[in-house]
KEDRENKE-784214 format. One record per residue: x, y, z of N, C-alpha, C, CB in turn. Coordinates in steps of 0.001 Angstrom, whole numbers, plus 500000, padded with zeros to 6 digits. Glycine has a CB too. Layout:
<kepas>
XYZXYZXYZXYZ/...
</kepas>
This chain:
<kepas>
277318552732922168276479551696921565275032552165921497276578550379922363/274313551622920545272892551929920384272120550614920272272645552834919127/270962550565920920270079549400920842269202549543919602269204549260922136/269291548581918693268539548688917441267716547431917184269490548941916267/266694547590916392265875546463915957266624545691914878264492546945915432/266605544367914966267332543561913977266781543750912567267272542085914356/265494544091912454264948544256911102265318545599910473263439544115911137/266078546433911215266584547684910625268098547633910406266229548879911528/268725546498910720270181546375910576270604546429909109270670545067911211/271764547012908886272349547080907549273701546364907553272507548560907085/274060545694906466275386545060906381276493546087906634275584544395904994/277530545637907334278646546520907645278622547039909061278659547668906707/277420547077909689277332547484911085278017546439911954275855547679911517/278618546884913071279298545959913988278544545875915308280759546405914235/278409544669915839277785544499917147278668545102918227277520543010917437/278038545715919229278778546250920370278860545225921495278122547538920877/277987544206921442278009543106922404277758541824921624276939543305923549/278411540722922007278241539477921247276856538871921412279281538469921671/276481538041920458275251537257920525275654535813920752274381537414919220/274976535156921711275323533785922074274269532794921588275492533667923584/274694531553921410273756530472921114273139530001922414274457529295920374/272152529098922311271517528568923516272492527772924371270334527695923141/273620527354923805274643526621924562275724527550925100275280525547923686/275465528854925000276374529884925502277664530005924697276711529600926933/277675529507923483278805529750922584278523531022921790279046528531921626/279586531730921419279401532973920677278928532674919261280707533789920647/277798533253918893277258533113917542277860534181916628275710533218917556/277823535436917098278442536550916376279196537395917392277371537410915601/280465537619917161281292538385918094281052539887917931282781538061917881/281414540629918969281377542086918860282479542548917899281547542756920265/282276543704917313283223544354916393283368543644915045284576544440917047/282576542593914811282607541905913513281555542540912597282346540359913681/281944543016911406280967543615910484279881542601910105281677544135909208/278631543010910225277520542117909915277340541955908409276231542640910541/276999540736908010276670540453906609275167540229906498277461539208906078/274665540198905278273241539909905055272863538570905679272915539903903545/273762537595905542273497536254906080273398536286907606274602535270905643/274296537029908257274261537136909719272962537791910187275473537941910228/272575538864909508271354539582909880270139538672909718271188540860909022/270107537936908619269008537001908374268942535950909475269169536325907002/270120535472909908270170534451910958269647534999912285271607533934911132/270002536227912623269511536853913851267990536926913844270109538261914019/267433537319912710265976537430912585265330536050912672265593538117911254/265948535043912033265426533669912081265400533136913510266273532742911195/266391533516914299266466533059915685265479533789916588267873533242916216/264801534787916041263808535514916830264398536572917731263030534561917652/265621537009917447266260538047918261265787539410917758267828537937918203/265077540143918606264442541390918178265384542579918179263275541689919057/266275542641919177267137543802919334268578543380919587266637544686920474/269513544185919128270934543976919424271577545341919661271657543206918255/272718545319920327273499546541920498274524546630919375274196546573921891/274588547792918711275575548001917655276453549192918002274885548215916289/277652549209917409278582550307917647278096551578916949279995549933917158/278378552710917601277998554006917043278973555049917582276510554376917401/279558555829916695280588556798917077280079557812918094281100557524915849/278825558223917955278286559265918831278038558773920245277004559805918258/277978557454920404277616556899921714278579555797922143276187556354921682/279832555875921675280770554779921951281129554662923433282035554972921142/280888555724924210281180555673925645280037555054926451281471557072926164/278885554839925820277737554247926517277889552729926521276389554667925843/277913552154927708278090550709927850276935550123928656279445550385928530/276266549142928098275176548473928811275740547652929962274359547571927852/275076547721931111275531546986932287274653545761932508275519547890933536/275283544695932942274553543459933191274312543304934691275327542236932628/273122542811935078272811542680936502273621541596937200271350542393936675/274035540578936444274890539524936997275985539222935985274064538231937335/277064538635936458278188538327935576277810537247934567279405537881936395/278498537247933434278261536211932418278491534822932993279171536431931199/279526534704933840279864533407934415278743532891935317281171533502935203/278214533768936177277134533344937067275879533012936265276828534437938107/275575533807935252274402533514934417274538532147933764274215534598933339/275734531869933242275976530591932577275824529435933565277379530570931941/276432529568934752276362528513935767274932528328936270277296528839936943/274236529446936506272869529370937022271945528697936017272345530769937362/272050529100934756271183528511933728271481527030933531271349529256932399/272771526672933604273155525263933451272586524427934594274695525120933401/272630524981935813272082524267936972270581524067936809272379525035938279/269875525124936422268426525025936206268117523992935125267838526402935814/268854524067934030268616523153932904268849521702933314269526523514931718/269934521454934029270249520083934463269170519534935384271608520044935174/268730520366936345267732519904937306266390519652936615267564520931938441/265992520576935743264712520421935056264726519210934122264378521689934266/265833518990933447265931517833932546265877516527933323267225517898931724/266498516500934514266428515309935367264984515036935782267322515480936617/264276516108936133262883515973936552262022515442935410262337517321937044/262280515925934213261485515556933037261543514061932749261965516329931819/262655513446933091262862512031932759262261511079933787264338511749932625/261751511611934893261309510759935995259788510789936153261978511195937298/259275509734936877257874509781937269257764510657938522257304508336937527/256529510889939014256344511862940093257107511501941361254878511994940414/257141510226941708257855509804942910259346510057942749257592508316943208/259876509699941596261301509908941329261629511394941220261717509184940042/260682512195940719260897513641940623261127514248942002259699514320939941/260349513789942973260495514295944338261867513953944905259396513725945242/262347512762944597263676512336945063264760513211944441263929510844944717/264623513476943136265590514335942436265594515729943051265261514417940923/264392516279943283264297517632943832264831517715945250262862518105943804/264692516626945994265240516575947359266737516855947322264963515194948020/267399516265946337268854516436946210269217517774945577269447515300945382/268452518160944568268857519331943779268399520663944365268322519203942387/267449520643945291266987521905945872268124522635946577265839521653946854/269090521868947091270255522496947732271114523219946700271100521441948478/271252522606945510272010523253944432271311524533943980272184522290943235/270000524462943860269241525638943444269313526738944502267780525260943173/269306526347945766269419527340946844270764528054946797269232526671948212/271816527321946434273141527948946270273113528981945148274220526877945975/272457528621944047272326529547942914271609530815943365271558528879941738/270524530650944109269738531799944571270570532700945471268482531329945317/271353532103946375272208532915947256273242533696946448272918532021948294/273788533072945404274762533758944542274104534910943789275394532767943543/272903534668943274272170535721942567271858536879943507270868535163941961/271432536538944704271080537556945691272292538396946066270487536905946941/273434537737946214274671538455946548275027539454945453275834537464946760/274940539022944192275305539931943092274307541069942945275401539160941776/273026540779943151272014541837943059272246542881944142270590541247943180/272533542423945359272730543367946466274051544115946341272678542632947804/275039543480945703276346544125945521276306545146944390277426543074945235/275403544932943434275292545804942265274245546873942548274922544990940985/274697548104942700273783549193943044272979549697941843274563550341943648/273349549235940643272622549674939454271257548996939386273435549373938180/270340549616938672269026549027938454269152547776937590268074550047937795/268211546860937758268203545654936934267837546049935505267203544587937496/268707545728934579268472546119933190267901544961932391269767546615932546/267683545208931112267048544257930207267639542852930344267184544737928771/266802541871930717267280540503930909266888539581929767266750539950932205/266003540043928912265559539164927829266679538955926828264321539744927127/266425538065925853267476537730924914267644538782923833267195536401924287/267865540018924263268259541085923352269617540734922763268300542467924077/270486540165923594271819539805923120272094538311923291272877540617923862/271101537564923681271301536137923911270132535349923343271468535843925412/270428534251922695269369533353922221269433532092923074269528533016920680/268415531862923875268451530779924841267269529837924692268485531335926237/267398528659925305266253527787925481265318528500926457266677526350926005/264108528786926023263257529748926724262989529404928182261962529866926013/262570528190928481262091527893929832263178528075930890261558526474929889/264427527761930548265511527889931525265888529355931727266743527081931074/265990530100930641266276531535930747265142532262931454266505532144929353/263911531880931127262747532512931753262759532280933261261439531969931141/263057531062933684263099530758935119264162531597935820263375529262935346/265307531749935176266386532558935751265987534032935799267686532385934937/265443534551934706265045535960934666263965536281935690264555536324933279/262966535409935798261889535618936765262451535621938184260801534527936618/263434534768938431264076534742939749264787536060940030265072533574939841/265532536565939060266240537838939233265269538989939458267116538128938015/264244539075938646263255540141938811262561540030940171262212540089937675/262199538811940565261509538603941845262389539011943017261088537136941996/263663538627942969264591539004944040264781540516944093265947538311943843/264843541153942928264994542618942879263771543306943484265206543097941418/262575542788943176261347543335943762261352543119945270260093542681943126/261671541886945686261688541557947108262651542421947893262044540114947298/263809542703947305264800543563947968264246544975948145266120543604947157/263546545492947134262933546824947231261826546854948280262371547252945870/261190545706948499260120545603949495260662545275950883259111544542949073/262000545260951001262689545037952287262384543674952908262305546124953269/262248542650952080262105541297952613263411540877953270261705540295951495/263311540013954265264511539510954940265268538559954017264140538796956265/266511538261954370267316537342953560266630535982953463268733537187954158/266091535504954581265406534205954580264193534238953653264970533820956011/263420535320953729262246535454952857262660535517951387261437536712953233/263747536226951113264232536331949733264676534977949195265390537328949652/265285534160950053265721532830949619264520531943949280266581532163950711/263464532035950089262250531255949805261574531776948539261264531314951004/261496533110948419260936533723947210261720533281945978260945535265947325/263040533296946082263890532889944962263668531442944564265343533099945309/263509530569945556263273529152945259261911528972944583263347528302946555/260911529707945073259594529646944439259635530145943008258589530456945233/260442531195942773260550531774941427261288530845940473261262533125941485/262379530270940940263197529436940058262467528145939677264534529104940734/261516527733940535260766526495940280259316526758939855260779525620941526/258975528018939589257556528340939350256983527620938134257388529838939170/257821527311937155257340526648935932257777525191935832257829527399934713/258157524593936959258651523215936906257592522266936345259085522752938304/256319522594936542255238521755936023255170521721934506253930522232936561/255838522670933849255830522695932376256698521600931772256305524050931874/257540520986932581258422519947932053257645518719931595259444519546933103/256389518601932016255572517454931587254684517793930387254702516968932747/254767519040929906253951519454928758254700519147927465253599520972928840/254047518537926481254715518253925201255285519528924578253733517583924219/256490519425924046257175520585923468256382521213922331258551520184922967/255697520385921543254960520939920401253803521836920840254428519811919526/253316521629922062252281522515922606252927523748923231251412521770923655/253965523505924017254633524587924740255214525632923796255733524025925620/255735525195922665256395526102921721255586526287920438257783525578921379/254290526074920515253445526166919319253453527574918735252010525749919650/253643527644917441253635528929916734252219529207916236254653528928915543/251402529711917139250003529951916799249133529813918033249533528983915704/247857530109917883246931530059919004246692528625919446245609530724918635/246672528422920772246401527095921320244920526767921194246846527012922793/244627525494920998243237525050921050242804525055922514243060523623920405/241503524938922756241010524898924138241646523752924905239481524763924166/241733522607924261242321521422924900243794521656925229242173520187923988/244529522262924304245952522544924527246133523556925654246609523069923235/245258524556925700245350525574926749245117524957928123244336526702926496/244189524018928210243932523332929483245161522532929922242703522398929359/245845521933928955247074521187929265248137522136929812247607520451928003/248286523303929184249271524291929643248909524795931036249360525475928653/247639525090931265247200525599932573247486524612933701245709525915932539/247505523330933364247732522292934382249143522329934959247469520920933791/250056523108934350251428523132934869251484523691936285252326523959933951/250518524537936658250507525098938014250205524011939047249468526236938120/249182523223938780248814522127939689249875521032939686247451521534939294/250390520713938501251430519681938405252676520088939183251793519416936935/253077521353939030254248521841939749254051521775941250254564523261939335/252857522156941704252548522124943134252611520704943674251166522724943397/252033519761942944252023518364943390253442517807943496251193517503942428/254297518181942557255694517719942600256420518331943796256433518080941284/256286519644943965257090520368944955256650520127946395257039521838944666/255339519984946620254883519886948006255281518569948672253383520045948061/255686517609947869256109516323948439257599516302948782255794515194947465/258277517418948533259724517493948778259983518207950099260449518226947613/260562517499951051260746518051952394261689519246952430261265516984953314/262656519286951526263646520368951545263152521644950855264926519900950882/261953521595950287261381522778949634260243523321950498260870522436948192/260352524574950963259291525155951798257944525130951080259647526598952190/256877524916951847255537524843951264255175526147950543254497524537952355/255694527274951051255424528567950401255942528550948965256079529732951195/257128527990948762257701527911947412256816527053946506259138527330947463/256248525996947074255333525144946299254095525927945875254917523903947121/253597526772946782252417527578946470252720528653945428251876528226947738/253975529053945324254350530005944268254130529379942891255833530447944427/254502528101942764254258527381941507252755527244941260254929525981941536/252002527035942332250561526811942251249788528091941904250054526246943569/250256529228942449249435530445942423249938531563941509249327530977943796/251044531381940792251608532529940063250768532979938871252988532188939585/249749532196938503248822532642937448247471533077938018248610531521936425/247359533144939344246151533697939952246208535222939842246011533243941450/245049535877939833244981537328939711244085537903940808244459537735938314/244336539161941173243647539778942302242128539717942179244080541211942438/241612539844940962240157539873940768239535538489940609239824540703939560/240347537447940758239821536086940653239760535542939242238469536036941239/240315536274938284240241535846936880241354534878936481240289537053935978/242248534571937417243372533698937088243052532223937252244549534046937941/244098531413937221243930529962937367245069529420938226243899529251935970/244929528221938810243921527183938522242635527291939343244522525835938756/242660528057940480241498528024941367240652529291941315241949527793942773/241149530345940687240395531597940639240288532286941980239027531345940110/241313532128942835241292532789944140241603534278943972242310532125945109/241251535085945009241332536537944890242221537163945965239944537137944963/242638538404945691243266539282946671244295538631947560242240539870947513/244111538815948880245079538315949852245066536801950002244823538941951182/244110536132949367244140534664949363245302534152948514242802534094948835/245812535015947634247002534682946839248221535058947667247007535428945443/249138534127947852250309534416948687251097535592948119251216533172948799/251631536412949028252375537615948637253510537291947670252936538313949873/254237536194947933255356535819947061254858535439945663256149534646947679/253710534778945600253144534410944293252732535656943522251931533469944467/252275536687944254251906537951943599253145538646943031251179538888944597/254266538535943741255529539098943244255962538362941980256641539010944330/255936537036942046256377536220940909255464536432939703256406534727941294/254176536668939947253243536923938843253678538136938027251817537135939381/254098539192938714254554540415938037255832540138937252254790541555939062/256788539468937896258055539141937229257826538235936028259021538468938212/256919537288936174256616536315935114256029537004933881255638535247935632/255056537871934094254410538565932971255403539489932276253184539372933458/256165540241933064257113541183932463258144540460931610257815541999933547/258709539373932136259717538657931348259096538000930121260415537599932208/257870537513930261257203536867929119257016537839927958255842536300929547/256601539072928259256320540008927156257573540703926640255318541054927605/258656540721927432259889541376926974260922540373926476260489542208928099/260522539116926334261406538084925790260913537662924411261478536860926740/261840537255923572261472536733922258260820535366922414262709536644921332/259685535179921755259004533892921773258835533419920337257627533987922499/258548532142920187258399531576918840257252532247918095258163530057918913/256237532694918847255035533237918223254922534755918362253817532586918821/255933535432918978255817536866919195257178537482919453254876537158920358/257416538672918882258649539402919154258588540071920523258906540446918063/259756540358921059259840540977922378259375542426922357261261540903922899/258760542841923476258477544256923691259688544887924370257180544454924548/259758546202924316260755546924925093260241547091926523261075548306924448/261151547315927500260741547361928908259606548330929221261909547719929739/259631549534928644258569550499928960257213549994928478258876551869928326/257196549227927389255943548667926883255439547563927815256133548117925449/256380546748928316256018545706929268255463546289930550257214544837929576/256062547400931004255592548048932231254186548616932043256562549165932655/253900549126930861252561549658930585251500548565930696252515550294929187/251848547353930261250915546226930385250630545937931858251486544962929690/251681545976932685251496545747934117250647546850934740252855545663934826/250939548105934399250176549224934954248702549158934553250781550550934495/248432548634933376247043548503932923246253547547933817247001548014931468/246969546658934526246298545687935384246427545973936866246829544337935108/246950547154937234247139547497938650245799547506939382247831548873938790/245767546825940525244563546794941346243563545742940924243909548120941320/243537545439939638242606544425939138243292543070939016242030544847937778/244479543083938411245221541837938217246433541739939131245660541713936775/247113542879939315248399542882940015248397543855941190249526543240939048/249202543521942190249328544317943411250056545630943116250077543520944506/249444546764943476250003548087943172251366548301943832249037549179943622/251525547863945083252803548055945786253919547257945117252674547641947265/253585546091944616254585545250943942254987545876942609254036543815943719/254010546405941875254316547076940603255223548276940856253012547526939885/254928549034941912255735550218942225257161549813942606255086551029943372/257294548739943393258630548243943755259376547779942513258529547088944778/258658547134941612259270546672940365259747547857939531258275545818939557/258915548898939447259291550091938687260575550714939231258156551120938719/260737550663940556261943551239941167263163550337941023261695551518942637/262927549067940707264032548102940658264612547909939269263569546780941179/263820548193938241264271547875936880264469549124936030263271546953936201/265264548953934996265479550014934015264293550038933050266826549805933244/263653551187932930262513551315932024262983551584930596261575552438932494/263951552474930472264527552792929159265992552370929169264384554325928820/266347551260928530267726550748928570268729551725927974267811549426927829/269956551658928464271037552447927879271153552130926392272379552169928603/271357553170925587271509552974924152270217553020923367272167551689923905/269072553089924067267784553147923378267581554543922782266621552791924349/267198554608921514266927555883920861265485556301921136267189555790919337/265318557528921634263988557998922024263663559336921356263896558133923556/262390559715921433261931561012920937261307561766922105260906560849919753/261697563028922277261132563868923331259904564610922819262182564868923851/259124565151923754257890565839923367258120567121922571257094566162924593/259350567634922547259635568812921722260215568430920356260605569740922453/260226567113920059260673566648918751262129566249918662260421567686917764/262920566570919686264332566197919640264487564690919816265129566948920727/265494564142919130265798562717919253267113562542919993265861562039917860/267165561495920801268385561245921556268538559789921920268408562082922801/269626559512922612269941558153923057270074558170924574271253557617922382/269463557203925248269583557115926706271044556850927053268654555991927290/271654557771927811273088557667928097273397557330929547273767558949927739/272491557691930475272688557388931895271332557125932535273429558554932626/271362556356933626270141556075934367270080556946935614270061554583934744/268876557382935969268642558032937254268075556983938202267671559264937115/268808556701939267268457555598940159267058555728940753269465555506941271/266671556936941111265401557113941801264197557103940862265423558398942568/264415557441939604263305557531938659263806557142937278262690558963938644/263779555842936995264410555371935757263641555779934505264545553869935792/262374556231934672261654556701933487262059558120933087260155556648933736/262947558727933885263471560053933546265004559985933502262986561132934581/265551559340932476267007559172932375267695560418931818267334557970931495/269006560338931718269783561347931000269794560936929530271255561481931579/269508561890928648269411561615927211270455562425926455267991561938926682/271183561774925580272133562460924702271401562855923414273383561549924389/271216564141923210270502564640922035271407564533920811270037566110922247/270918563809919790271715563613918573271054564217917333271955562132918347/269766564617917482269064565217916347268121566302916849268280564142915545/268178567466916220267363568608916621266876569337915371268167569570917547/265590569683915339265008570341914163265285569548912880265563571769914026/265183568214913009265403567300911873266821567364911313264421567612910766/267757567857912118269156567936911703270013567102912657269644569416911671/270873566248912094271807565474912922272880566425913440272449564285912111/273120566389914746274052567327915373275497566866915241273703567509916840/276390567810914951277827567511914939278338567328916359278616568632914228/277729568066917292278143567999918689276931567655919563278787569344919139/276700566371919798275591565972920670275770566545922077275483564436920733/274661566746922783274717567245924163273698566479924995274442568790924226/273842566564926320272993565757927196271951566595927925273844565016928202/270802565973928131269696566586928859269276565622929962268492566924927905/269213566112931201268802565295932337267306565503932561269621565653933623/266521564478932314265069564617932425264602564772933867264390563422931803/265464564472934829265138564724936235265153566223936524266131563990937163/265939566961935761266048568412935956265154569184934994267494568860935782/264902568622933833264065569282932817262675568639932837264714569171931381/261889569009933837260622568314934085259555568575933025260088568715935424/259758569598932199258794569867931128258976568908929951258930571313930645/260086568161929967260363567218928881259928565811929267261859567229928522/259328565100928330258979563695928551259317562891927298257468563543928913/259533561603927499259757560692926373258396560311925807260569559415926811/258201560574924530256902560284923908256934559086922975256424561485923146/258127558703922525258209557573921588259629557054921536257738557986920173/259752555849921002261060555307920648261143555355919128261269553832921207/262298555738918604262454555890917158262386554521916487263791556598916818/261377554251915646261242552922915037262393552545914122259967552851914264/263088553536913572264205553203912681265436552788913466264543554390911782/265432553110914769266600552798915584266338551683916578267058554024916314/265141551641917155264905550696918239263734549767918039264708551428919479/262991549920916979261951548941916686260605549192917312262403547640917102/260484550200918213259174550463918807258317551202917800259302551277920122/257083550762917620256281551318916532255062552096917013255835550215915622/254910552225918332253741552974918747254104554110919693252742552053919404/253268555139919748253474556257920659253192555779922079252564557471920283/253857556426923042253671556015924431252459556687925056254913556331925245/252072557850924532250896558568925032250932558774926530249641557827924663/252036559307927018252142559515928459251637560895928830253588559334928930/
</kepas>
């Protein structure tokens, strides 16, 4: 399979993995030849990338960090709890959360079990192959990324459970924001931006009144938009005044936001999202957390078409656990000639080689990496 940009798809190509609706029903099945109408629909839904079948890479299979069943159950639980909260006043919200925090804790334990059981790196979680209601998928993805970071930082099981609860509820305050503001296709006005920023304080006020939710988890909702240099919100606190768990969630939150499809912006690829985080190391984000994140996630997803510094083009075929930015690459084009017999190059062994770009005709990335 190869990961391709939807705006480069041609009729007749077959998906290698199905695309789902926000209700988890199959929108387009794998192995079904795409039509112009299907391609147009994918683009309308804001899906930036899909996996398609390719003879040269048919043995390459993308791995999922959690099972489809657990993802479906986890997202449904988050959606149900958040929708219940949305319908209530603040006092009633606390009562709902008192009951549902136990359900969310079960979800977190299940996610943690699968992450620890799966020795592979956490791969692309955005809706490359799924079209979801954003806030619920985002909450789930941020939780997975946060738990993966926490595991790399050797947090205890108890700490990971609290971190997971803080992550899964970090945006609970957004349930009181009007949908037309939250999903606005365009720049927010100053007034609208202030309303959005209030979700941190609103979330904290809701969560801190719930006895079954640790105060640390409440502070994760409060502080996940704070930054090391004090440029964040709502209070502009700095450095170690920001709780460690909130600093972890901040990294997970930003990465998922930029690598997910939004109404107003297409998704970035993982390496592009990581570059944004690295640009803020020490100023906005904790360096140790960024490094743990780099070790926990796949930088170049399987099936991504890349260009090496010597001009050869290839497809990422295997991941190197210790250094995911140096994967095994299957060379499919050399000296501007498509090869009849592709071969593999391990970038961990060939240190003079680096990935300099992603092929825009295959994967949608349009800028050089300049590494």
